[in-house]
C-alpha positions, 0 to 999 in steps of 0.5 A: 428184191424186185420192186413193185411199180404201180400201173398208174400214179394218182394224186388223190384228194379228199376232205371232210368237216362236220360244221363251220360258218359264221354269224353276223349278229348280234355280234360277228363270230366265226363258227370254228370248223369242226373235225377237219380232215384231209387225205394225203395225195398218195392215199392213206387214212386220216380221222378227226373227232370233235366232242360236244360243241356250242357257240353261245347256245345258238349252234351246238352238237353233241359229237362229230367225226370225219374220216377219209380213206384212199388207196391205189388198187394195184390189181386193176390200176384203179384208185378208191376213196371213201369220205365220211362225215357224221354229226350227232344231236345238231341244234341250230337256234332250236329251229333245225335239229337232228339226232344224227346226219351222215354224208358219205361218198365212195369214189372210184377213179379208173381208166374204164371211165373218162370221169370218176364214179361215185356212190352216196350210200350211207348218207342219211338224215335221222330224226330231222326236225324243223320248226319243232316238227318232224321232217321226212325227207324223200331221197332221189331214187336215181342217186340212191340206187344206180343200176348195174351196167351203168358207166363206172361199174354201176356207180354214178357219173357226172352225166347222171348227176346232171340229168337228175339235177336238170329234172330237179331244177325244172321242178323247183323253178316250176313249183314257184311259177305254179304257185304264182310266186316269184322265186328269190333271185339267188334261187333262180340264179343258182338253180337255172344252172341245174337246168342249163346245158353243159358248155359246148367245149366240155367241162362244167359241173353238175348241181343236184340234190340227194333230196327230192322233197321234204315234208314240213309242217307249221309255217315252214314251206318246202321247195324241192330240197329247200325249206323256207322258215319264217324268221329264220331263213332257208336251209338246203339239204343234200347238195351234190356238186360234181365235175369230171374229176371231183365230187362234193356233198353238203349235208345242210347249208343254212342261210340265216336271216335276222335276228341272227344272220349268217351262213352255216354248213353241216357235213362237207364231204368231197374228193376226187383225183387225177392219174397219169400213166 
């Protein structure tokens, strides 16, 4: 029997989890990583599911699941990856709540593009409430609907993510300036990277967000994809980190302050890979 040899040998990467982090007070506690899953380098399918979870009635969800799928496509020598993470009935200190949040990445590796191509189709924030009020998210159009004919077969690339992030970073930092406010040091440090030029030697990464704006109410204040919640801390929505061979998407990143300081991530999806002829 004649064996079928692949046109290209790939080493694929894909990981996902639904919830994780830590609390520093009133007692130091680790939030166990829910539904962690990893893709074998040769591809395949892996899933994980978590039933109802609660940590001292401070962080909880009704259910969560993750899925990673990858395969080499022998017809054209490319490889594809699908990473999905879902959480339902999320509750963080009764302040951040959501009926259902999904982060999803579809990734393509191909000789037709110098870097990977990706799509965020399927990512959504359903029934998001912050500080007891419904919160509407405005998603970035350029990240949601890449135009046919772009590099990577109509999928997003590192360069396109960098362009979006640059505009978002300038708008975010400019918003503080226009309001005669001093942006927190961590905001300046992190989001100046969104506006900086890539290294002359190549490489580097692009930082952007799927969320352009959040409509919040009450005492909460929004700056682009960041929401400042008095007595709670800050949350960052839809952060996207892209390099030439990897992409990572975080649904929610929470930085909590007193009386319950800590850090939490909700829905991590990431993947990428390399290939040799």
